[in-house]
One Martini backbone bead per residue (centre of mass of N, CA, C, O) as a GRO file, in nm:
protein
  333
    1MET     BB    1   7.893 -14.612  -2.875
    2LYS     BB    2   7.992 -14.514  -3.156
    3LYS     BB    3   7.729 -14.390  -3.244
    4TYR     BB    4   7.709 -14.162  -3.030
    5PHE     BB    5   7.985 -14.035  -3.068
    6GLY     BB    6   7.944 -13.953  -3.364
    7ILE     BB    7   7.709 -13.761  -3.324
    8LEU     BB    8   7.849 -13.561  -3.134
    9SER     BB    9   8.088 -13.481  -3.314
   10CYS     BB   10   7.919 -13.371  -3.557
   11LEU     BB   11   7.746 -13.158  -3.406
   12PHE     BB   12   8.005 -12.997  -3.236
   13LEU     BB   13   8.306 -13.002  -3.305
   14LEU     BB   14   8.439 -13.190  -3.076
   15SER     BB   15   8.624 -13.314  -2.809
   16ALA     BB   16   8.552 -13.662  -2.731
   17CYS     BB   17   8.506 -13.903  -2.459
   18ASP     BB   18   8.418 -14.252  -2.376
   19ASP     BB   19   8.328 -14.526  -2.116
   20GLY     BB   20   8.024 -14.544  -2.221
   21ASP     BB   21   7.678 -14.577  -2.270
   22LEU     BB   22   7.495 -14.362  -2.419
   23THR     BB   23   7.139 -14.258  -2.387
   24PHE     BB   24   7.173 -14.032  -2.593
   25ASP     BB   25   7.113 -13.893  -2.929
   26SER     BB   26   7.162 -13.570  -2.938
   27PHE     BB   27   7.246 -13.308  -2.771
   28ASP     BB   28   7.076 -13.058  -2.914
   29PHE     BB   29   7.073 -12.690  -2.827
   30SER     BB   30   7.107 -12.471  -3.062
   31ASN     BB   31   6.773 -12.393  -3.084
   32ALA     BB   32   6.769 -12.313  -2.796
   33THR     BB   33   6.651 -12.116  -2.528
   34ALA     BB   34   6.767 -11.939  -2.281
   35ALA     BB   35   6.680 -11.973  -1.927
   36ASN     BB   36   6.503 -11.861  -1.630
   37CYS     BB   37   6.438 -11.842  -1.264
   38SER     BB   38   6.289 -11.681  -0.948
   39THR     BB   39   6.082 -11.906  -0.798
   40ASN     BB   40   6.335 -12.111  -0.753
   41GLY     BB   41   6.587 -12.168  -0.527
   42GLU     BB   42   6.728 -12.421  -0.664
   43VAL     BB   43   6.767 -12.227  -0.953
   44LEU     BB   44   6.898 -11.979  -0.878
   45ASN     BB   45   7.095 -11.835  -1.132
   46SER     BB   46   7.009 -12.025  -1.345
   47VAL     BB   47   7.046 -12.213  -1.657
   48PHE     BB   48   6.833 -12.321  -1.937
   49LYS     BB   49   6.755 -12.596  -2.165
   50LEU     BB   50   6.504 -12.700  -2.403
   51ASN     BB   51   6.445 -13.037  -2.576
   52ASN     BB   52   6.176 -13.166  -2.538
   53ASN     BB   53   6.311 -13.441  -2.344
   54GLU     BB   54   6.530 -13.220  -2.272
   55ALA     BB   55   6.798 -13.102  -2.037
   56LEU     BB   56   7.007 -12.804  -1.977
   57LEU     BB   57   7.200 -12.730  -1.679
   58ILE     BB   58   7.307 -12.440  -1.496
   59LYS     BB   59   7.440 -12.447  -1.166
   60PHE     BB   60   7.423 -12.206  -0.911
   61PRO     BB   61   7.464 -12.029  -0.659
   62THR     BB   62   7.256 -11.802  -0.494
   63ASN     BB   63   7.524 -11.599  -0.428
   64VAL     BB   64   7.567 -11.593  -0.743
   65PHE     BB   65   7.666 -11.365  -1.032
   66PRO     BB   66   7.738 -11.461  -1.351
   67PHE     BB   67   7.532 -11.228  -1.497
   68ARG     BB   68   7.681 -10.969  -1.525
   69ASN     BB   69   7.671 -10.624  -1.644
   70LEU     BB   70   7.990 -10.688  -1.748
   71GLU     BB   71   8.228 -10.632  -1.954
   72GLY     BB   72   8.352 -10.955  -2.038
   73THR     BB   73   8.551 -11.227  -1.898
   74SER     BB   74   8.452 -11.528  -1.732
   75ASN     BB   75   8.539 -11.788  -1.481
   76LEU     BB   76   8.404 -12.110  -1.384
   77GLN     BB   77   8.450 -12.361  -1.183
   78ILE     BB   78   8.406 -12.672  -1.143
   79SER     BB   79   8.167 -12.791  -0.893
   80ALA     BB   80   7.943 -12.837  -0.646
   81ALA     BB   81   7.815 -12.555  -0.735
   82ASN     BB   82   7.923 -12.577  -1.038
   83LYS     BB   83   7.688 -12.717  -1.257
   84ILE     BB   84   7.626 -12.978  -1.500
   85ILE     BB   85   7.305 -13.077  -1.641
   86TYR     BB   86   7.167 -13.380  -1.783
   87ARG     BB   87   6.834 -13.461  -1.911
   88VAL     BB   88   6.599 -13.732  -1.935
   89PHE     BB   89   6.269 -13.783  -2.047
   90ASN     BB   90   5.932 -13.933  -2.087
   91GLY     BB   91   5.884 -13.631  -2.194
   92GLU     BB   92   5.790 -13.332  -2.247
   93VAL     BB   93   5.919 -13.023  -2.146
   94PRO     BB   94   5.811 -12.776  -1.977
   95THR     BB   95   5.884 -12.437  -1.942
   96ASP     BB   96   5.804 -12.456  -1.607
   97TYR     BB   97   5.959 -12.681  -1.462
   98PHE     BB   98   6.193 -12.519  -1.293
   99CYS     BB   99   5.967 -12.301  -1.167
  100SER     BB  100   5.853 -12.504  -0.982
  101LEU     BB  101   5.808 -12.552  -0.650
  102ILE     BB  102   5.667 -12.814  -0.747
  103PRO     BB  103   5.731 -13.086  -0.884
  104PRO     BB  104   5.631 -13.243  -1.137
  105VAL     BB  105   5.496 -13.549  -1.205
  106SER     BB  106   5.532 -13.464  -1.508
  107PRO     BB  107   5.789 -13.564  -1.622
  108ASN     BB  108   6.033 -13.813  -1.604
  109VAL     BB  109   6.337 -13.912  -1.502
  110ILE     BB  110   6.562 -14.145  -1.690
  111ASP     BB  111   6.822 -13.953  -1.715
  112GLU     BB  112   7.163 -13.862  -1.582
  113TRP     BB  113   7.405 -13.599  -1.628
  114SER     BB  114   7.717 -13.489  -1.460
  115THR     BB  115   7.917 -13.307  -1.281
  116ALA     BB  116   8.156 -13.340  -1.068
  117ASP     BB  117   8.260 -13.199  -0.777
  118GLN     BB  118   8.590 -13.269  -0.860
  119SER     BB  119   8.600 -13.168  -1.135
  120SER     BB  120   8.697 -13.038  -1.415
  121GLY     BB  121   8.671 -12.731  -1.550
  122LYS     BB  122   8.471 -12.474  -1.729
  123ILE     BB  123   8.288 -12.161  -1.730
  124GLU     BB  124   8.241 -11.949  -1.999
  125ILE     BB  125   8.185 -11.580  -1.988
  126LYS     BB  126   8.075 -11.357  -2.241
  127THR     BB  127   8.026 -11.003  -2.213
  128THR     BB  128   7.783 -10.804  -2.405
  129PRO     BB  129   7.645 -10.546  -2.544
  130VAL     BB  130   7.378 -10.458  -2.711
  131ASP     BB  131   7.360 -10.317  -3.010
  132ASN     BB  132   7.171 -10.056  -3.126
  133THR     BB  133   7.011  -9.912  -2.900
  134THR     BB  134   6.702  -9.684  -2.810
  135THR     BB  135   6.617  -9.816  -2.529
  136ILE     BB  136   6.581  -9.930  -2.219
  137GLU     BB  137   6.441 -10.203  -2.295
  138ALA     BB  138   6.686 -10.274  -2.512
  139ALA     BB  139   6.890 -10.285  -2.285
  140LYS     BB  140   7.137 -10.539  -2.322
  141TYR     BB  141   7.283 -10.872  -2.262
  142ASP     BB  142   7.536 -11.091  -2.372
  143HIS     BB  143   7.594 -11.443  -2.282
  144SER     BB  144   7.859 -11.635  -2.369
  145ILE     BB  145   7.862 -11.994  -2.350
  146VAL     BB  146   8.137 -12.211  -2.242
  147PHE     BB  147   8.258 -12.532  -2.234
  148ARG     BB  148   8.564 -12.652  -2.062
  149ASP     BB  149   8.680 -12.948  -1.990
  150ILE     BB  150   8.439 -13.153  -1.953
  151THR     BB  151   8.262 -13.397  -1.733
  152LEU     BB  152   8.026 -13.645  -1.780
  153SER     BB  153   7.825 -13.844  -1.555
  154ASN     BB  154   7.727 -14.195  -1.494
  155ALA     BB  155   7.674 -14.450  -1.283
  156SER     BB  156   7.608 -14.673  -1.532
  157SER     BB  157   7.772 -14.533  -1.813
  158GLY     BB  158   7.987 -14.317  -1.727
  159THR     BB  159   8.174 -14.106  -1.953
  160VAL     BB  160   8.205 -13.760  -2.089
  161THR     BB  161   8.421 -13.551  -2.291
  162TYR     BB  162   8.481 -13.191  -2.331
  163THR     BB  163   8.665 -12.945  -2.466
  164GLU     BB  164   8.406 -12.819  -2.630
  165TYR     BB  165   8.096 -12.640  -2.544
  166ILE     BB  166   7.825 -12.470  -2.690
  167PHE     BB  167   7.563 -12.328  -2.535
  168GLY     BB  168   7.538 -12.005  -2.562
  169LYS     BB  169   7.295 -11.759  -2.523
  170TYR     BB  170   7.238 -11.518  -2.262
  171GLN     BB  171   6.987 -11.282  -2.159
  172THR     BB  172   6.994 -10.948  -2.024
  173LYS     BB  173   6.902 -10.684  -1.856
  174SER     BB  174   6.938 -10.388  -1.774
  175ASN     BB  175   7.001 -10.179  -1.473
  176ILE     BB  176   6.820  -9.960  -1.561
  177THR     BB  177   6.600  -9.713  -1.365
  178PHE     BB  178   6.592  -9.429  -1.227
  179ALA     BB  179   6.546  -9.467  -0.886
  180PHE     BB  180   6.564  -9.184  -0.716
  181GLY     BB  181   6.342  -8.999  -0.644
  182ALA     BB  182   6.387  -8.889  -0.303
  183THR     BB  183   6.670  -8.854  -0.340
  184PRO     BB  184   6.910  -8.666  -0.236
  185ILE     BB  185   7.086  -8.387  -0.290
  186GLN     BB  186   7.427  -8.349  -0.371
  187LYS     BB  187   7.764  -8.198  -0.305
  188CYS     BB  188   8.041  -8.089  -0.438
  189THR     BB  189   8.307  -7.870  -0.413
  190ASP     BB  190   8.288  -7.821  -0.744
  191GLY     BB  191   7.942  -7.823  -0.782
  192ARG     BB  192   7.837  -8.096  -0.810
  193LEU     BB  193   7.551  -8.276  -0.868
  194PHE     BB  194   7.396  -8.556  -0.680
  195LYS     BB  195   7.283  -8.904  -0.700
  196ILE     BB  196   7.213  -9.194  -0.486
  197PHE     BB  197   7.127  -9.540  -0.564
  198ASP     BB  198   7.045  -9.816  -0.355
  199SER     BB  199   6.940 -10.150  -0.427
  200ASN     BB  200   7.116 -10.268  -0.151
  201VAL     BB  201   7.047 -10.218   0.147
  202GLY     BB  202   7.276 -10.401   0.346
  203ASN     BB  203   7.361 -10.634   0.162
  204ALA     BB  204   7.189 -10.858   0.065
  205GLU     BB  205   7.148 -11.166   0.004
  206ASN     BB  206   7.093 -11.257  -0.328
  207LYS     BB  207   7.185 -10.950  -0.412
  208GLN     BB  208   7.272 -10.706  -0.589
  209ASN     BB  209   7.517 -10.434  -0.553
  210LEU     BB  210   7.375 -10.148  -0.675
  211ASN     BB  211   7.475  -9.819  -0.803
  212GLU     BB  212   7.320  -9.518  -0.877
  213VAL     BB  213   7.426  -9.232  -1.082
  214ILE     BB  214   7.372  -8.873  -1.087
  215ILE     BB  215   7.520  -8.597  -1.278
  216LEU     BB  216   7.522  -8.236  -1.225
  217ASN     BB  217   7.690  -7.983  -1.428
  218LEU     BB  218   7.686  -7.649  -1.316
  219PRO     BB  219   7.689  -7.335  -1.297
  220ALA     BB  220   7.654  -7.124  -1.029
  221SER     BB  221   7.482  -6.897  -1.176
  222VAL     BB  222   7.201  -7.055  -1.205
  223PHE     BB  223   7.163  -7.005  -0.866
  224GLN     BB  224   7.154  -6.655  -0.878
  225GLY     BB  225   6.888  -6.594  -0.962
  226PRO     BB  226   6.583  -6.522  -0.989
  227ALA     BB  227   6.278  -6.575  -0.972
  228GLY     BB  228   6.184  -6.854  -1.176
  229LEU     BB  229   6.218  -6.958  -1.519
  230ALA     BB  230   6.480  -7.172  -1.645
  231THR     BB  231   6.663  -7.260  -1.953
  232TYR     BB  232   6.869  -7.539  -2.048
  233LEU     BB  233   7.129  -7.690  -2.229
  234VAL     BB  234   7.297  -7.950  -2.315
  235ASN     BB  235   7.657  -7.934  -2.269
  236ASP     BB  236   7.979  -7.854  -2.193
  237THR     BB  237   7.863  -7.691  -1.941
  238ASN     BB  238   7.594  -7.877  -1.930
  239GLN     BB  239   7.616  -8.166  -1.746
  240LEU     BB  240   7.520  -8.526  -1.793
  241THR     BB  241   7.539  -8.822  -1.577
  242TYR     BB  242   7.527  -9.188  -1.595
  243ARG     BB  243   7.560  -9.456  -1.344
  244ILE     BB  244   7.693  -9.794  -1.279
  245TYR     BB  245   7.764  -9.973  -0.984
  246GLY     BB  246   7.937 -10.258  -0.811
  247GLY     BB  247   7.858 -10.079  -0.542
  248ASP     BB  248   7.940  -9.866  -0.299
  249VAL     BB  249   7.872  -9.515  -0.294
  250THR     BB  250   8.049  -9.239  -0.199
  251PRO     BB  251   8.085  -8.905  -0.186
  252THR     BB  252   8.392  -8.901  -0.158
  253SER     BB  253   8.462  -9.082  -0.405
  254LEU     BB  254   8.300  -8.926  -0.622
  255CYS     BB  255   8.455  -8.637  -0.562
  256SER     BB  256   8.708  -8.735  -0.636
  257THR     BB  257   8.960  -8.689  -0.871
  258ASP     BB  258   9.048  -9.024  -0.883
  259GLY     BB  259   8.825  -9.233  -0.767
  260ALA     BB  260   8.878  -9.323  -0.493
  261GLY     BB  261   8.684  -9.608  -0.385
  262LEU     BB  262   8.551  -9.704  -0.626
  263PRO     BB  263   8.373  -9.911  -0.779
  264THR     BB  264   8.275 -10.085  -1.030
  265LEU     BB  265   8.214  -9.993  -1.359
  266TYR     BB  266   7.946 -10.076  -1.565
  267GLU     BB  267   7.810  -9.789  -1.644
  268GLU     BB  268   7.808  -9.514  -1.899
  269TRP     BB  269   7.616  -9.207  -1.945
  270GLN     BB  270   7.586  -8.944  -2.187
  271ALA     BB  271   7.465  -8.649  -2.248
  272GLU     BB  272   7.348  -8.492  -2.509
  273ASP     BB  273   7.311  -8.237  -2.690
  274GLY     BB  274   7.099  -7.994  -2.714
  275VAL     BB  275   6.788  -7.876  -2.878
  276ALA     BB  276   6.616  -7.633  -2.989
  277SER     BB  277   6.331  -7.510  -3.066
  278ASN     BB  278   6.146  -7.446  -3.393
  279GLY     BB  279   5.814  -7.480  -3.336
  280ILE     BB  280   5.788  -7.803  -3.409
  281ILE     BB  281   6.026  -7.917  -3.259
  282PRO     BB  282   6.113  -8.018  -2.975
  283ALA     BB  283   6.310  -7.999  -2.730
  284THR     BB  284   6.635  -8.109  -2.628
  285GLY     BB  285   6.810  -8.128  -2.347
  286GLU     BB  286   6.657  -8.014  -2.089
  287ILE     BB  287   6.705  -7.764  -1.821
  288LYS     BB  288   6.485  -7.702  -1.559
  289ILE     BB  289   6.454  -7.398  -1.349
  290GLU     BB  290   6.267  -7.345  -1.056
  291THR     BB  291   6.244  -7.045  -0.863
  292LEU     BB  292   6.206  -7.001  -0.508
  293VAL     BB  293   6.110  -6.828  -0.224
  294ASP     BB  294   6.244  -6.926   0.120
  295GLY     BB  295   6.319  -6.683   0.267
  296ALA     BB  296   6.665  -6.732   0.297
  297ASN     BB  297   6.587  -6.908   0.045
  298LEU     BB  298   6.642  -7.110  -0.244
  299VAL     BB  299   6.431  -7.299  -0.466
  300HIS     BB  300   6.541  -7.556  -0.695
  301THR     BB  301   6.364  -7.697  -0.955
  302ILE     BB  302   6.467  -7.990  -1.126
  303THR     BB  303   6.425  -8.059  -1.482
  304LEU     BB  304   6.429  -8.327  -1.717
  305THR     BB  305   6.413  -8.305  -2.086
  306ASN     BB  306   6.467  -8.494  -2.347
  307VAL     BB  307   6.706  -8.692  -2.280
  308LYS     BB  308   7.003  -8.804  -2.442
  309TYR     BB  309   7.166  -9.110  -2.409
  310LYS     BB  310   7.513  -9.222  -2.425
  311ARG     BB  311   7.725  -9.463  -2.443
  312VAL     BB  312   8.027  -9.528  -2.309
  313GLY     BB  313   8.204  -9.639  -2.592
  314ALA     BB  314   8.171  -9.874  -2.859
  315THR     BB  315   7.887  -9.830  -2.864
  316ASN     BB  316   7.540  -9.737  -3.008
  317ASN     BB  317   7.388  -9.651  -2.741
  318THR     BB  318   7.048  -9.537  -2.668
  319PHE     BB  319   6.836  -9.298  -2.479
  320VAL     BB  320   6.517  -9.154  -2.376
  321GLN     BB  321   6.426  -8.908  -2.138
  322SER     BB  322   6.147  -8.730  -2.113
  323ILE     BB  323   6.111  -8.723  -1.780
  324GLN     BB  324   6.280  -8.568  -1.488
  325THR     BB  325   6.309  -8.535  -1.143
  326PHE     BB  326   6.575  -8.427  -0.971
  327GLY     BB  327   6.498  -8.175  -0.778
  328ASP     BB  328   6.573  -8.003  -0.476
  329TYR     BB  329   6.768  -7.698  -0.452
  330ARG     BB  330   6.946  -7.524  -0.199
  331THR     BB  331   6.991  -7.171  -0.138
  332ALA     BB  332   7.098  -6.873  -0.075
  333ASN     BB  333   6.951  -6.544  -0.091
   0.00000   0.00000   0.00000
């Protein structure tokens, strides 16, 4: 018992005590990469690390989203639903072990330790955006996970308690999609044009309810000109903003001056000022409006080209959207 306890203490520099003979020798996952899988409902939303013949799993309920892309720290209490499980196998664990719909025949579990349903302790998750990214694909979040005051137990070998155990980082992709497509353009009374895309219409269970919003704020005069093509640059007058909210966004709440009724804001990105072409380098941050006459109406087809968005906040994250069709906006002729 003293041998194993000494190994654990030296490896993790944490306070632990045990009242049984631990059957594992290493319990060192510091060099393992955290992963998850979405193909197996039994471990949906869970995260695991594999180390040769060992596995460390954090299991959450399927309708809980512990790794939301919202900057800050959250704590989940250990419970029957939020469990930490450590397993030892009789052979090396393949990377797809937990993602198999049918459990593999081998390797077999030869020992298991887990938090009890009624035990104390918590799972601390500190979420931060990955800094200095320059593409949508690179826009990610780090979730630093620490176990605090947890107790792992084994029916035949007793318990072991950790004051602090650093699980490590788990990374998720940003929720940026710009999936507005044919979403209709709406208008606030102050003239702002906007589109709202709801990624979870009906708020289906086991799926995050995120709403993306894009807001285009232009002077009314740009829609009063004759038919033809006009080009404007993003600047203090012609503003473009992209946001991700953690809930349903209504036009009324979005257009209100105080933002009353809006859900939690996950991300906000502001388009940077555009630069006109010099004949060699293409223009950036262009807002193109092609106007056609349709009877008593004017149809303004709005296209955004080479727009560079910068995240609002302390990070230095940017990305460029090469081309996006904002949509058709109709006014009276």
